[in-house]
N, C-alpha and C positions, 0 to 999 in steps of 0.2 A: 450363382454369385452376386445376383442383385440383391438373392435373401439376405446374405450377411449382410448388405448396408440395410436394407430395408427393417430387419430386427430390431436394430439398435437406437431408427429413427422412430419407430411405431414407439417404442420404449420412454422415448423421450416424450412425445406427446402424450403417454398414457398416466406420466407423474404428473403432479399439479405444479405449475409454475412458478416458483418462486419470484418474488418482487426483484423488478430489478434497482439497482442503486442510484441514487443519485449522489453521491460519494465519488469522487475525481483523483484517482492513487497519483498523487505526484511524478515524474520522471525524475529519475535519479541522475545526479551531472555526472558528466566526465571525468572521469579520476585525471589526477596531475602527479607529473614525475616532480617533485619539488626539486631535484639536482638538476634540471632542465629547464625550470620554469622560470621566466623576467616575472620581477617583481608586479609589476601590474597582471600579470596572469597567475601570481599566487595570491595576490589580494580578488580578482575574481572569484578565482576557485575558491577561497574561505567564502567568502557571500554565495557562491550558488550550495556550497554545504548548508551552511544559516540557513539559506532559502527554503533549501528541501526538508530539511530538520524541520522546521519552523509548518512548509506544507502537510508535512505529515500528521503533524501533529492534528492538525485540522483537518484532515481525511479520518484520522482514527476517531475524531472524534462525533465527527458528520455519522462513520459505518454505528458507534454504539448509541448514538441520538433515533437513527434508523430504526435498531432493535427495539426500542423503548416505543416509538410510536407504533409499532407492528404490535406489541404487545397489546396498546391501548386500543389501538383499533378491533385488535381480536377480543377483546373483553368488551368495549363496547357492541360487538356484533353479536356475542354470545358464543362467538368461534374458539376454537381451542386455538392457543398460540401453535404454531409451526417450531421446533425446537431446532431444527436445521439452519432457517434465517439466524437466530443468536448464534451455532455452532461455527457457521461461516463467516460471519461479523469477527466473532473473536480470532479464527482464524486468521483473516486480514489483519488484524490489528498485531498480533502475535509477529506477523511476516513484515508488516509496516514499522515496526520497534526493532527489529531486528536489520531492515534494512537504515534505518537512521544510525545504527549501532556501527555498521559498517562502514556507513560515509562518513560520520562523524571520527572512526577510526583512520579510514584514508587518509580524511584533511589533513589532520594531524600530524600521521607519518609524514605527508608529505610539507609541511610548515616545518618539520624537525630537518629534513634533507634538505628542503630550502636554507635555513638556517646553518645546517652544519656544512654546505658545499661553497668552498670560497670564490 
């Protein structure tokens, strides 16, 4: 049974470690129900959504800058660039863009519900 856990650990140690990112992914805001929210809560929710979308854009730019820096570092050292670095960053950027879209759509839906609630 111990070997089951040991083999994956050894495999992880045997592969070259990818550089740790200094980019911080923002935390998604809590969803709000527009038909139950007070005006103050709705304003706060919209501000949180805008802040998340802006912070996500900064996060995405940071990831892409790290890829470019890794490429430059590899070229300066005469080493081949590890394409997995770019693949991982692009995956994170796409996931972040989808999160932005979901948060924006949820905020707009909540605002519509808020406006249509008596």
